N, C-alpha and C positions, 0 to 999 in steps of 0.2 A: 503493499500499499504506500510506503514511504517513497519507494522508487517510482510509482506512478505519479505521486504528487510533485516529486522533484522534476520529473520529465515534463509535467504540465507547466511548472513554473518556468523552466528553460524555454519551452516554446512560446509561452506568453511574453518573456523578456525579449526574445528574439523578434517576435511580431511588433513589439512596442519599439524596439530599437530600429526597426526597418521602416517605420512609419515616416512618411515624407510630408506630413501635413504642415500647413503654414497658416498664417492669419493674414486676412486681407482687411485692411482698415481704410481703403480708399474706394470712393464711389466710382462706378463704371464711367468712363469719360463721355461716352456718347449719350448716355441716358441720365446724367445728374441733372436734377431740377436746378434752374437758375443758370444753366449753360456753364461755360468755362471748362477747365480741365478737371482731372481727378484730384479732388482734395480728400481730407479726412471725411468719411461718410457720415452724414447726419440722417436722422430718422427721416423716412420718406425717400431716400436715394437707394438705388440698386447696387448690389455688390455681388460679383461672381466668385464662385468658390468651386473646388474640384473634390471629387470623392476618391476613394482608394482604388475603385475599379476603372478600367480602361473605358473611356467615354462617359464617365459619370461627372456631371457638371450641372450646377444650379445657379440661377440668377435669384437672389434673395433680396427682399425689401422688407425691412421693419417699418411698416406703415405708420403705426402710431403706438404710443405708450400712454395708458390711461389707468387711473385708479377705478375699480369697479367692485362689484358685490355679486355673491351667487344668487341665482334666482330660483333655485329649487328649494324645497322644504327640508332637505336632508343635509345640505352642505352649510358649513359656517367657517368663518376666518378665525384662526387661533387668536387668543387673547394677546393683546399687545401688537398685533400684526395688521397689515393692510393687504389687500389683494391688488396687485399690478397685473394688467393685462397688455400684452404685446401682439399686435396684429401684424402677421407675416403674410407675404405673397411669395410662394415658392413656384419658379418656373424652370422646368427641365430644359436646359439649353444643351445638354449633351446628346450623345448617340445612344446611350444606354438607358434602360428604364430606371427610374428612381423609386425605391421602396425603403422606407425607414420610419421609425417612430420619432417625429420631429422634436418632441419634448425631451428626449434624451440628449439632444445637443444644444439646448437653449439655456442661456444664463442671462441674468441681469446683474449689473456691478453698480454698487453705490458709490457715493463720493469718497468714501474712506477705502474703498478697494475691496470691500467684502462682496463676495459673489453668492448668489442665490439661484439654485437650480429650479427648474419648472416643477410646478406642483400639479400633478396628474388627477387629482382627486375632485376637481370641479368639471362638471358636465355642462352646466348652463350658467352664464353670466349676463349681467346687464348690458355689458359692452357690445356683445354680438355673438355670432356664431364661432364656436370653437374649431380648431383643427382637429381632425380625427386622430385617435391614438396611433393609427397606421396610415401612412399616406403612400399611395402607389401612383406614379406619374409616368406615362409614356413620353418619349421625347416630344417637345413642343407644348405639352399640357402644363397647367398651372393648378395651384390650390391656394385658398385664401381663408385665413381664420386666426383666431387668437390662441395663444398659450398663457397661462396664468402662473404667477409667482407671489408666494407669501413673503413679505419682508417686514421688518420692524416699522411701526408707524412713523418714526422719525427719520427713517432712511430716505435719502434723496438719490434716485436713480441716475447715474451719470453715463452708463453704456448698456448696450444690448449686444449680445453675442449669439450666433447661430453656427453650429457646426454640422457637417455632413457626417454620415456613417456613425450615427449615435455618439458623436463626440470624438471620433477617431479620424476623421477627415479634415479638410480645410475649414477654417473659421473666418466668418464674416463678423465685422464689428461696426457699430454705429454710435456716435456720440449723441447723447440725449440733451437737447437745449434747455 
């Protein structure tokens, strides 16, 4: 059993070491709102990222960041927290199908640098339609919806990040004004 565990650990380390993921913090040049060249991406601007598989590529837009609340009778925000919702548009610009759980690769970062992962326990929010837990897109297709994050009430969100391949592919980043 110990040998199997050691072998699994070695394989996991090798896969992690071989990862070529990067972070793209620049808006796509031709599609940035307001014209001009590629600058640090702001909410509303498209950012292109690649996955680990050949032909795997998305153009992602963090459309808006809002404070919201759950709208079903079973969900509630933890005491001392607020619910942040980020609306994403995912467009498959690659040649391979995209299939992933978008919430696995989404993070918001506050002004202090604290990161908060997506909270998958909210099905219905006042801000609008949620992204499904599993998104599958053929090349050229797109998906639009919100992901949610519970953060401390006093936290001020400074950045939004979205990564392909459940966090193991390239990462797009936007500054929140």
